[in-house]
C-alpha positions as CSV (number, residue, x, y, z in Angstrom):
1,M,-25.3,120.7,55.9
2,T,-22.4,119.0,54.1
3,V,-20.2,121.3,52.1
4,L,-17.3,120.3,49.9
5,A,-14.7,123.0,49.0
6,Y,-12.0,122.9,46.3
7,S,-9.4,125.6,46.0
8,L,-9.3,127.1,42.5
9,A,-6.5,129.6,43.1
10,H,-4.9,131.1,46.1
11,D,-2.2,133.5,47.3
12,N,-1.3,135.2,50.6
13,R,-4.3,137.6,50.2
14,G,-7.0,134.9,49.8
15,S,-8.4,131.9,48.0
16,W,-11.0,131.4,45.4
17,R,-12.9,128.2,46.2
18,L,-15.5,126.1,44.4
19,I,-18.2,125.1,46.9
20,F,-20.5,122.1,46.4
21,V,-23.5,121.4,48.7
22,P,-24.4,117.8,47.8
23,D,-27.7,117.8,49.8
24,E,-29.0,120.7,47.7
25,L,-27.1,120.0,44.5
26,H,-25.9,123.6,44.4
27,L,-22.5,124.8,43.2
28,Y,-21.0,128.1,44.3
29,V,-17.7,130.1,44.2
30,E,-16.4,132.2,46.9
31,F,-13.3,134.3,47.8
32,G,-12.0,134.5,51.3
33,P,-8.9,134.5,53.5
34,P,-6.5,131.6,52.8
35,D,-7.2,129.6,56.0
36,A,-10.8,130.7,56.7
37,D,-13.8,128.4,56.8
38,T,-16.3,128.7,54.0
39,D,-19.1,131.1,54.8
40,P,-22.5,130.9,52.9
41,V,-22.7,134.8,53.0
42,D,-19.7,134.9,50.7
43,W,-21.0,132.4,48.1
44,M,-21.9,133.4,44.6
45,S,-23.5,131.3,41.9
46,V,-21.2,129.7,39.3
47,D,-23.2,131.6,36.7
48,D,-22.4,134.9,38.4
49,F,-18.7,134.0,38.7
50,L,-18.5,133.0,35.0
51,A,-20.2,136.2,33.9
52,R,-17.9,138.5,35.9
53,R,-14.8,140.0,34.2
54,P,-11.8,138.9,36.3
55,S,-10.6,141.6,38.7
56,G,-7.0,140.5,38.8
57,A,-4.5,137.7,38.1
58,L,-5.7,135.5,40.9
59,H,-9.4,135.9,39.8
60,K,-8.3,135.0,36.2
61,N,-6.4,132.0,37.5
62,A,-9.5,130.8,39.4
63,L,-11.7,131.3,36.3
64,D,-9.3,129.4,34.1
65,R,-9.1,126.6,36.6
66,L,-12.9,126.3,36.8
67,I,-13.2,126.3,33.0
68,S,-10.5,123.6,32.9
69,L,-12.4,121.4,35.5
70,I,-15.6,121.8,33.5
71,C,-13.9,120.8,30.2
72,Q,-12.2,117.8,31.9
73,A,-15.5,116.6,33.4
74,M,-17.3,116.9,30.1
75,S,-14.6,115.2,28.1
76,G,-14.5,112.2,30.5
77,R,-10.9,112.8,31.7
C-alpha cells in the first residue's frame, strides 16, 4: 500500500500528519511521535479531525494548516 504523508504541524512532542492512500482514494489525519512512521491504527478520517475541537495549540495549528490547504486547492493556487 502506497501512503503519502504531509506534516501539518509538529513540535518536540509529536506531529500532526495528513495521510493520503492513493490506491484507495482515502485521506486521513494522525498524530504521532515526530520521527515515527505512519501507523494505520492511529489514522482518523478528515471528517472526524475537522469536527473535533482542538485540544491545544499544536492541534489548532494543524487544523488551521489543513483548512488553508483545502482553501488553496479549491481556489486554484
